[in-house]
Every structure is written in structure tokens, then in C-alpha cells.
C-alpha positions as CSV (number, residue, x, y, z in Angstrom):
1,M,99.5,48.9,115.2
2,V,100.6,52.3,116.8
3,L,104.2,51.0,117.5
4,A,104.9,49.9,114.3
5,E,103.6,53.5,112.8
6,K,106.1,55.3,115.3
7,Q,108.8,53.0,114.3
8,E,108.1,53.9,110.7
9,E,108.1,57.9,111.2
10,A,110.9,57.6,113.3
11,Q,112.8,56.1,110.1
12,H,111.4,59.1,107.7
13,V,112.9,61.1,110.4
14,E,116.1,62.9,109.3
15,T,118.6,65.2,111.2
16,V,119.4,68.8,111.1
17,E,122.8,67.7,108.8
18,E,121.0,65.4,106.3
19,V,118.7,68.1,105.8
20,G,121.0,70.8,105.4
21,A,123.4,68.7,103.0
22,V,120.0,68.1,100.7
23,T,119.4,71.7,100.7
24,D,123.6,72.5,100.2
25,E,123.3,70.1,97.0
26,E,119.7,71.7,95.6
27,D,121.6,74.9,96.2
28,H,124.5,73.9,94.3
29,R,122.7,71.9,91.5
30,E,120.7,75.6,91.1
31,T,121.8,77.6,87.8
32,K,122.3,81.6,88.6
33,W,119.1,82.7,86.7
34,Q,117.1,80.2,88.9
35,A,118.7,81.4,92.0
36,V,117.8,85.4,90.9
37,K,114.1,84.3,90.1
38,S,113.6,81.9,93.1
39,N,115.1,84.7,95.4
40,K,113.2,87.9,93.9
41,K,112.5,89.1,97.2
42,T,116.3,88.7,98.6
43,L,117.4,90.3,95.6
44,A,115.3,93.3,95.5
45,W,116.4,93.9,99.2
46,I,120.3,93.8,98.3
47,S,119.7,96.1,95.7
48,I,117.9,98.7,97.3
49,M,120.8,98.4,100.6
50,I,123.1,98.8,98.0
51,L,121.6,101.7,96.2
52,V,121.0,103.3,99.8
53,M,124.8,102.9,100.6
54,C,125.7,104.6,97.6
55,L,123.9,107.1,97.7
56,Q,124.4,107.5,102.0
57,G,128.5,108.2,100.5
58,F,127.2,110.3,97.6
59,D,125.3,112.8,100.4
60,N,128.5,112.9,102.9
61,Q,130.7,113.8,99.8
62,A,128.8,116.4,98.4
63,G,128.1,118.2,101.8
64,G,131.7,118.4,101.9
65,I,132.0,119.9,98.3
66,V,129.3,122.3,98.8
67,I,131.9,124.2,101.2
68,G,134.6,124.4,98.5
69,I,132.3,126.1,96.4
70,E,133.9,129.8,96.3
71,Q,130.0,131.4,95.5
72,F,128.3,129.7,98.8
73,R,131.6,130.9,101.0
74,K,130.4,134.0,99.6
75,D,127.4,134.0,100.1
76,F,127.3,132.7,103.6
77,G,130.6,133.5,104.8
78,T,132.8,136.5,105.8
79,P,135.4,137.7,104.3
80,F,139.3,137.1,105.8
81,D,142.2,138.1,104.5
82,G,141.4,139.0,101.0
83,N,138.9,135.6,100.8
84,Y,136.0,134.3,102.6
85,V,135.7,131.9,104.9
86,L,133.0,129.9,106.6
87,P,131.7,130.1,110.1
88,A,132.5,126.8,112.1
89,K,129.1,126.2,112.5
90,W,128.4,126.1,108.8
91,Q,131.4,123.4,108.5
92,V,129.9,120.8,111.0
93,S,126.5,121.8,110.0
94,V,126.6,122.0,106.3
95,P,128.1,118.2,105.2
96,Y,125.5,116.7,108.1
97,Q,122.2,118.4,107.0
98,M,123.1,117.6,103.6
99,A,123.4,113.8,104.4
100,H,120.1,113.8,106.2
101,F,117.9,116.0,103.8
């Protein structure tokens, strides 16, 4: 009896390749909307990560733009040759601080 049960169980055991092929086939039959509905958490995390990357890129750009604003240079810079310039510590720290604010 025990031997017959083990042989039957061995027939039902599938290889990793077989399981992968079945799963792949199921994924290909799934419509886009079904894939969205069945992977809500994954889609939410991907959306958050894309948003973070876009905002991080904007912050880095905004920090550099602030240095170019004339009023900012007048407020925090020193006069030089008829214009205002920022010390090197401002030029280095402003974009960094804006990105990590």
C-alpha cells in the first residue's frame, strides 16, 4: 500500500521546468487589466518608485536653478566686478540641500 501511494505521489510531482512553463502560459493568457488587478501591490510600489525618481531628478535640477536666480545671488552673494557671486560653499551645498530637504 505504501509503495503504491509513493509511486502515485511521484507521478504528480512536476519538475521546476514544467511548473515554470505552466505559469508562463497562464501569464500570457492573462489580459493587461487582469494582470493589473492581480498585481496591485507590485504596481503600487513601481508607481511610487517612478514618482520618487522623477521628484529626485527635479530636486537636483531645482537646486542648480536657485543658484542662477539673480535675487538669490544678491541676498547671499558678494559683489564682484559689477555682479554678485556666490562663494563656493554655497554653490556646492545649495543643490545638495535642496535634493535632501
